[in-house]
C-alpha positions in Angstrom: 24.4 5.6 6.7 24.4 5.1 10.5 22.7 2.1 12.0 21.5 4.1 15.0 18.2 5.3 13.7 15.7 5.7 16.5 12.8 3.3 16.5 9.4 4.9 16.2 6.4 3.6 18.1 4.1 3.9 15.1 4.4 4.3 11.4 1.1 5.4 9.9 -1.5 3.1 11.3 1.0 0.3 12.2 2.4 -0.3 15.6 6.2 -1.0 15.5 7.1 -4.2 17.3 10.9 -4.4 16.5 13.6 -3.1 14.2 14.7 -6.0 11.9 17.5 -4.3 10.0 18.7 -1.4 7.9 19.7 -0.8 4.3 21.5 2.1 2.6 18.4 4.3 2.8 15.7 2.1 4.3 14.8 0.5 7.7 12.9 -2.7 8.1 10.5 -3.2 11.0 8.2 -5.9 12.3 4.8 -4.2 12.6 1.3 -5.0 13.6 -2.0 -3.6 12.3 -4.1 -2.4 15.2 -7.4 -3.7 13.9 -6.5 -7.0 12.2 -3.6 -7.7 14.5 -1.7 -9.1 11.5 2.0 -8.9 11.9 4.0 -7.9 8.8 7.4 -6.6 7.7 7.5 -2.9 6.9 10.2 -1.3 4.7 10.4 2.4 5.6 12.1 5.0 3.4 12.1 8.7 4.3 12.9 11.6 2.0 15.7 13.6 3.7 16.8 15.7 0.7 16.4 15.9 -3.1 19.0 13.2 -3.6 17.0 10.7 -1.5 14.0 10.9 -3.9 15.5 8.1 -6.0 15.2 5.8 -3.0 11.5 6.5 -2.7 11.1 5.9 -6.4 12.9 2.6 -6.0 10.5 1.4 -3.4 7.5 2.4 -5.5 9.1 0.5 -8.4 9.6 -2.5 -6.1 6.0 -2.4 -5.1 4.8 -2.0 -8.7 6.6 -5.2 -9.7 6.2 -7.2 -6.4 2.4 -6.6 -6.3 2.1 -8.4 -9.6 3.9 -11.6 -8.4 2.4 -14.5 -6.6 4.8 -17.4 -6.0 5.6 -19.4 -2.9 9.4 -18.7 -3.3 9.0 -14.9 -3.5 8.2 -12.8 -0.4 4.7 -11.3 -0.9 4.4 -7.6 -1.1 1.0 -6.4 0.2 0.7 -2.7 0.2 2.4 0.7 -0.3 1.5 3.6 2.0 2.7 7.1 1.2 3.1 9.7 4.0 2.5 13.3 2.9 3.1 16.7 4.3 1.6 19.7 2.5 0.7 17.3 -0.4 4.3 16.3 -0.8 5.4 12.7 -0.2 7.8 12.7 2.7 8.2 8.9 3.2 6.9 5.6 1.9 6.2 2.4 3.7 5.9 -1.0 1.9 4.1 -3.7 3.8 5.4 -7.2 3.1 5.1 -10.8 4.3 7.1 -11.3 7.5 9.4 -14.3 7.1 11.1 -16.0 10.1 14.3 -17.0 8.2 18.0 -16.3 7.7 19.7 -15.2 4.5 21.4 -17.8 2.4 24.9 -16.4 3.2 24.1 -16.8 6.9 22.5 -20.2 6.6 24.3 -22.4 4.1 22.9 -25.7 3.0 23.8 -28.7 5.1 24.8 -30.8 2.0 24.8 -30.6 -1.7 21.3 -32.3 -2.0 19.8 -29.5 0.1 21.8 -26.9 -2.0 20.2 -28.2 -5.2 16.7 -28.1 -3.6 17.3 -24.5 -2.6 18.7 -23.6 -6.1 15.6 -25.2 -7.6 13.2 -23.2 -5.5 15.0 -20.0 -6.4 15.0 -20.9 -10.1 11.2 -21.5 -10.0 10.6 -18.1 -8.3 12.7 -16.4 -10.9 10.9 -18.3 -13.6 7.6 -16.9 -12.3 9.1 -13.4 -12.5 10.1 -14.0 -16.1 6.6 -15.3 -17.0 5.2 -12.1 -15.6 7.6 -10.0 -17.7 10.2 -9.1 -15.1 13.8 -9.7 -14.1 15.1 -9.7 -10.5 18.6 -8.4 -11.7 20.3 -8.8 -8.2 20.2 -12.5 -7.3 22.8 -13.1 -4.6 23.0 -15.1 -1.4 21.8 -12.3 0.9 18.7 -11.7 -1.3 17.5 -15.2 -0.5 15.8 -16.2 2.8 15.9 -19.8 4.0 13.8 -21.0 6.9 14.3 -24.0 9.2 12.4 -26.3 6.9 14.6 -25.3 3.9 11.9 -23.2 2.3 13.1 -20.3 0.2 11.9 -16.7 -0.2 13.4 -14.4 -2.8 13.6 -10.8 -1.4 14.7 -7.3 -2.4 13.1 -6.4 -5.7 14.8 -3.0 -5.6 16.7 -3.5 -8.8 14.0 -5.6 -10.5 12.8 -4.3 -13.9 10.8 -5.2 -17.0 12.5 -7.6 -19.4 14.5 -5.6 -22.0 15.2 -2.6 -19.7 18.4 -0.7 -20.2 19.4 0.9 -16.9 20.4 4.5 -16.7 23.3 3.5 -14.5 25.2 0.4 -13.6 23.3 -1.7 -11.1 24.0 -5.1 -9.6 26.5 -6.6 -7.2 30.1 -7.1 -8.1 31.1 -10.8 -8.2 27.6 -11.7 -9.3 26.9 -9.1 -12.0 26.4 -10.3 -15.6 28.4 -8.6 -18.4 25.2 -7.0 -19.8 24.7 -5.3 -16.4 28.2 -4.0 -16.2 28.0 -2.6 -19.8 24.4 -1.3 -19.4 22.9 -3.5 -22.1 19.4 -5.0 -22.1 18.5 -6.8 -18.9 17.0 -10.2 -19.9 16.0 -13.4 -18.2 19.5 -14.7 -19.1 20.8 -12.0 -16.7 19.0 -13.8 -13.8 20.4 -17.1 -15.1 24.0 -15.7 -14.9 23.3 -14.2 -11.4 21.9 -17.5 -10.2 24.9 -19.4 -11.6 27.3 -17.0 -9.8 25.3 -17.5 -6.6 25.4 -21.3 -6.9 29.1 -21.1 -7.4 29.6 -19.0 -4.2 27.3 -21.3 -2.1 29.3 -24.4 -3.1 32.8 -23.0 -3.1 32.6 -19.9 -0.9 34.1 -17.6 -3.6 32.9 -15.3 -6.3 33.4 -16.0 -10.0 35.5 -13.7 -12.3 33.0 -11.1 -13.7 33.0 -8.0 -15.8 32.6 -6.0 -12.6 34.6 -7.8 -9.9 34.6 -6.6 -6.2 37.3 -4.1 -5.4 37.2 -5.4 -1.8 34.9 -7.3 0.5 32.5 -4.3 0.8 31.2 -4.9 -2.7 32.2 -1.4 -4.0 32.6 -1.1 -7.7 35.8 -0.9 -9.6 36.1 1.9 -12.1 35.3 0.6 -15.6 33.9 -2.7 -16.6 36.0 -5.6 -18.1 34.9 -6.7 -21.6 33.0 -10.0 -21.6 35.5 -11.7 -23.9 38.3 -10.9 -21.5 36.5 -12.5 -18.5 38.0 -16.0 -17.9 35.6 -18.7 -16.8 36.6 -20.3 -13.4 37.8 -23.8 -13.1 34.7 -26.1 -13.1 33.5 -26.5 -9.5 33.8 -30.3 -9.5 37.5 -29.9 -10.3 37.9 -27.8 -7.3 35.9 -30.0 -5.0 35.4 -33.6 -6.0 32.3 -33.9 -3.8 30.4 -31.6 -6.2 28.4 -33.6 -8.7 29.8 -33.1 -12.3 26.3 -32.4 -13.6 25.8 -29.6 -11.1 29.2 -28.3 -11.9 28.3 -28.2 -15.6 25.0 -26.5 -14.9 26.8 -23.7 -13.1 29.4 -23.3 -15.9 26.6 -23.1 -18.4 24.8 -20.4 -16.5 27.8 -18.2 -16.1 28.8 -18.0 -19.7 29.9 -14.4 -20.4 28.3 -14.5 -23.8 24.5 -14.4 -23.3 24.0 -16.6 -26.3 25.7 -19.6 -24.7 23.7 -19.6 -21.5 20.6 -21.8 -21.1 17.8 -20.4 -23.3 15.4 -19.9 -20.4 14.9 -20.4 -16.7 12.6 -23.3 -17.6 15.7 -25.1 -19.0 17.6 -24.5 -15.8 14.7 -25.7 -13.7 14.4 -28.9 -15.7 18.1 -29.6 -15.5 18.2 -28.9 -11.7 15.3 -31.3 -11.3 17.2 -34.0 -13.2 20.3 -33.3 -11.1 18.3 -33.6 -7.9 16.9 -36.9 -9.0 20.3 -38.3 -10.0 21.8 -37.1 -6.7 19.0 -38.7 -4.7 19.3 -42.1 -6.3 20.3 -44.7 -3.7 23.9 -45.8 -3.8 24.0 -49.6 -3.8 26.9 -51.9 -2.9 28.1 -54.3 -5.6 28.6 -57.5 -3.5 30.8 -59.1 -6.2 33.6 -56.5 -6.5 32.8 -54.1 -3.7 32.2 -51.1 -5.9 29.2 -48.7 -5.5 26.7 -47.9 -8.2 23.7 -45.7 -8.7 20.9 -47.8 -10.0 
């Protein structure tokens, strides 16, 4: 869709301050409520034909899930407003927390310690979703916002669903998609664990892992047909590709991206606990051994 949509002055009761970006069928604005003067983000989706109804449904689903979440690492969703004409819904506007931040693919961590801190914040946000009965199902670098202080906000719940959902069509992002997504099996918390592992791999190495649904090209379009999970080769462990990556972090990533769901960590809580341990190990001061000149972590 074209990126030249005109900017309205008002959407419903909200005054439009600026256009922030566009998606396949949505436009994101910074808006202000005329009475409270509160500034928010507004996701606007308009029904242009019968085929576009699914995009309105997707926003309503995003609101239904997002309004049940309350975690510092997830962007808050405040309100859903439906615009009607002759009793028919013609557009929907979802009011969200406005975050002054860049996506993770645009703002990479300064070092591996900060990377682990970011991964940990994401894992805690996803763990909250799982506790509430939902799966994000599209965790990737451009669905994570990171501000100047390194604080994380998970965004875009457009593919989120209840635990155990079987999607009517393949959804996810090639290069991050778990085998159960590519083969339309149940979407489980372990799906987010796989997506998170694939995202951690990309952040540290700048490349996607081999998946059941690899990217055809850089535009993330799907290949026709999904590769069987048992035919997907695991990548070389990250620390063997870059010696600066801590072996414990490397192992955590490999554990998360196991094609067989049974061999991944059993819950996001396990991932959180392991990332906290890795963070503590990596933050231990390195001391100089004055006898032989070697360095040790005490």
